[in-house]
N, C-alpha and C positions, 0 to 999 in steps of 0.2 A: 507668264501671268503672275507668278508669285512676286517677282521683282517689281513689277508695275504696282502691285498691291502695296508693297513696302513703301514705294515712292508716294503713293496716294496718301497713305497714313502719315508719312513724314510731313507732307504739306499741311495737314490739319493741325498736328501738334506744334509745328513751327510757326504757322501763320495765324492760328486761331486760339492761341492761349496767351493773350497779351500780358496777363499778370503772372504767368509761369507757375501756376499753382497745381497743375495737373488736370484741371477741368477746362474745357474749351468753350469759347463763345462764338456765336455766329459773327461773321465779318463780311467785308466787301459789300455787295448788294444783298444784305442779309435776308431781306424779306423774300427775295426770289431764291437765294441760296438754300434757305430752309424749306422751300416748297410749301410755305405757309404764309402767303403774301399778305393776308389780312387776318388779324386775330386780336383778341382783347388785350394781350400783353404788349404786342407791338404798339397798339394805340396808347397804352399807359406809358410806355417808354418814350413817346414823342411822335409816333405816327409814321406813316409811309413816306412822307417827303424826304426824310433823312434816313436812309437805310442803315446807317451806322448806329442808330439808336439801339438796335437790337443787341449790340455787344456790351450793353450795360448789365447783362445777366449771364451767369453760368448756365448754359443751355441744356436743359434736361434731355430734349430730343437728340441733339447732336452727340451728347456723351453716351446715351444709350446706343446710338448708331455706331459710335467708335468702339464700344464694347463688342458689338457684333463683328466689326472689322477685325479687331484683335483676335477674337475667337476663330474667325475664318483664316487669318494668317497662321495661327497656331496649327490648325488642321492641315493647311497646305504645306507648312514646313515639315510636319510629321510625315506627310505622304512623300515628301522629297528626301526623307532621311536626315533632315536637319533638326535633330532632337533638341540641341541646345537653343536654337532659335525658336522652336516650338514652345519650349518651357518659358522663354523670355516673353513671348506673346501672351501665354496663359497668365503669367504674373501681371503683365500690364492690364489685361482684361479684369483680373480680380481686384487689382488696386483701384481701377476706375469704378468698378461696381461697388466696392467698399465706400468710396467717396460719395457716390450717388446716394447710397443708403444712409450715410452719416449726415449728409447735408441737405438732400433734396426730399427725403421722406419726412412727412409731418405726422407725428404720432397722434396729434390732437384730432385732425380731420381724416387721418388714415389715407393719405393720398400723396402723390409725388408732384413737385412743382419746380420751376426755375428758382434760382436764388440770386440775390443781388451780388454783383461781382466782387465788391470790396468787403462787405460785411458777412457774406454767406448766410444771410437771413432771408426771410420771405417779405422783407420790407424794402420798398423802393422810395416812395414819398410818404405814405401813411402806413401805419402798423398793419403788417400782413397783407398789403395790397397785391402781392404777387401770388397769393393763395387763390387762384382762379382755376377751377377744375376743367382742364382741357383734355382732349383725347390722347395727347402725348403722355398724360399721367399713367397710361396703361402700357407704354413702351417698355418699362422694366419687366413686364411679363414676357414680351417678345425677346428681350435681350437676356433673359434668365438672371436678372439682377435681384428680383424680389425673393424674399424667403417665403416659406409656406404660409406663415401667418399673414404677411403682407399680401400675398397672392389671394387669399380668401377675402381680405378686406376689399381688394380691387374687384373681385368677382361680385361681391355684394353691391358695389357701386354700379357695375355693369347691369345688374338686375333692377336697380332702383329706377322706377318710372319717372321720378321727379328729376333725375339727372341724366343718365345715359341709356336707360332701358326703354327706348322709344320704339314705336311699332315697326319702323322700316330701317333700323340700323342705328349705329352709334354716331351721334352728331359730334361736331368738332368741339363744342362747348356744352357744359352741363345745361340741361334744359331750364333749370330754375335760376340760372345766372341772369342778373338784370341787364347785362350787355345785350344789345339787339343789333349789333353791327352786321355788316356783310358777311355771309357764310356761317354765322353762328349756329344755325340749325341745319346745316348741310351735312349730308352723309357722303363721304368720299370712299369709294370702294377700296382704294389702295390702303388707306389708313385703317379701315375696318378689317382688311386682310391681315395687317400686322397684329391687331388685337386678337383676331381669330387664331393666328399662329401661336400667340402667347398662351391662349386657352388650351390649345392642343399640347403645348410643351409642358404644361403643368398638370396634364391629365384630365382637364375639364372637358371631356368629349361631348357630353350632352349639351353643355352650354355653348360650345363651339358650333355644334349643329344648329342650335336654336338661333344663334346670331346669323349664321349663313342663311337659314331659311327666311329670316326677316329681311335680310339684304336682297335675297333672290326675289321675294314677293314684291319689293319696291321696284326692282329693275325690270322684272317681267311685266308687271302691270303698266309701268311707264312705257315700255316698248310697245305694248298692245295699244295704248291710247295715244302715244306721241310719235311712234314709229321711228325711234332713234335711241342711241345710247348717249349718255350725258357725262359731263365731267363729274357732276355730283347730283345728289337726289335729296328730296325733302324728308326729314326724319319722321314726320307725322302723317304723311299722305303719299300715295303712289304717284308722284309727279316729279319733274326736275326741280332742282333747287333754284333759287332766285338768280343764279348766274346764267343759267340757260345755255351754257356752252355745250355744243353737241358734237356728235360723231367722234367721241373720245374713246381711245383704246383702253383707258384705265378700267372700264367696266369688264373687260375680258378676264380680270383676275378672279371673277366669280367661278370660272371654269376650273382654275387651279384649286379653289376651295373644295369643289366636288372631288377632285383627285386626292386632295389631302385627307378628306373625310374617309374616302374609300380605303386609303392606305392604313388607317387605324381601325378599319372594320365598321365604319358608320356610314350608312347610305341614307340620303334624304328621300329617296324615291321608293324605299321599301320599309317604311315604318309601319309596324303592325298597329291596327286600330285597337284601342283599349276596349275591353268588354263593357265597361261602364264609363260614363263621362268623368274625366278627372275633376277634382274640386275647381269651381269657378268657371268651368267650360260653359259657354253661353248658348242657349237655344233661343231663337227669335221666331215668333209666329204671329200673324202670317208673314211670309216673306217670299214674293213681293207683298207689300201692304198697300192699303188705300187711304184710310183715315186714322188708323191706329195700329200699333204693334206692341207686343209684350216681350220683354227680355226676361228670361228665366235663367238663374244661375245659382250655384251653391258655393258658399264660402266655407273654407275648412276651419278658419279661426276668425274670431271677431276682430274688428279694426276698421280703419279708414278705407272707404271704397269710393270710387269715382266712375261714373258711366257717362260718356260724352258721345255726341254725334258730330261728325265733321263732313263738310262737303269736299269735293275732289280737289279744291284749291288748298285744302288743309286748314280751313277756317272752322273753328268750333261754332256750330250753329245752335246747339243746345246742350246744356249739361243736365242730365236727368237726375243724378244724385251726386253729392259730394259730402259724405257724412260717415259717421261710425255705424257699422252694421254688426249685428251679432252673427255668430256662426250659424249656418243653416241655409235653407232654401229661400230665395228672394224672387219676387215678381215685380218688375218695374215697367210701367206703361209709357209709351211715347205717343203723343197725340198728333204726330205728323206736322208739328210746327217747327219753324226755324227763325231764330231771332225775333220771336214773338208773333210771327205771321205764318199762315199756312205755307208749308214747304212746297217747292216746285217738284214736279215729277223728276225722277232721276236716281242715280246711284249715290248712296251715302255710305260712310264708314263709321262704325262704332268702335269705341275703345273702352274696355273695362280694366280698371286698375284695382286689384284687391289681392289680399294674401301675399303682398310684396311681389306680385307678378303682374303681367299685362296680357290681355287677350284682345284681339281685334278681328273684325269681320265686316262683311258688306250687308247692306240692306237696301232693297229697291222699293222706291215709292212710285206708285202708278195712280195718277188721279183719274 
């Protein structure tokens, strides 16, 4: 197995480092090779018709993956008693990690990105046009590349409801990015799993559990309503993503997340209920409702708050508030309208964003 791993690694550094600078680019049919066939950067570089367009950048995702390959080979060599080879792989992993941090970390936006192959900057055609926040920006957590300060900046981005802190998992692209292409708002379980593993690696156990619970909620509710597992899920409502490819094995990774949480002593099925509701926990009454409902919540600190209601297709049907609120108790009424008209009977979802966090729940309307 070790020898095959060495050959596999040799292929990448031999065939996927065209400029021989120690950082690799995707090649061949790059869009499929990267398992990220549609995304904002590939479109920027020239689009899907020519898969070689992707090798115009030093690939953040590929180089993080190679760091993990090199670390795995170091462990295997050590287990086989090949200490010199183990040290060699450790040095390669560290050198690649140092290059990722030196070139792909942006201290201004506090995030990781691809860099243009020749200039090693975030500019391809226009200034900083490669600075698009994608889920692969969290792979340095998984690969152990980020330092503690960088890890905390990434954690803040994961919590940010404007970018990646969405109700049902981490989407492929920041939610506030203007790109609206295929898959932009999709949650892929396997990519979320890598983010989850990164959180565990840095000791962010509560945040890992919270991410797992959001993903579980989307998968379970989608299974209940659509009776299948899917390639990917929508980040803002419990339904499949727009690709609708179903009977996918990838969703099975959620079971591994449960095992990983149990291994570090965190169980999602045995959380003790707090004696008092935490700040911003939402109470809705009556629920089910008929012609009106009241949302009651407490904010811990003053600041921007947004409370929206969505239908099961993920469409925002009404925004009840989007404003600065002082710290304290708040009561917000919904008059059971959607898009300016009386809402139809059915199940709706509410999402409250306040105190730099997000809460979501269900409300039933019965006419």
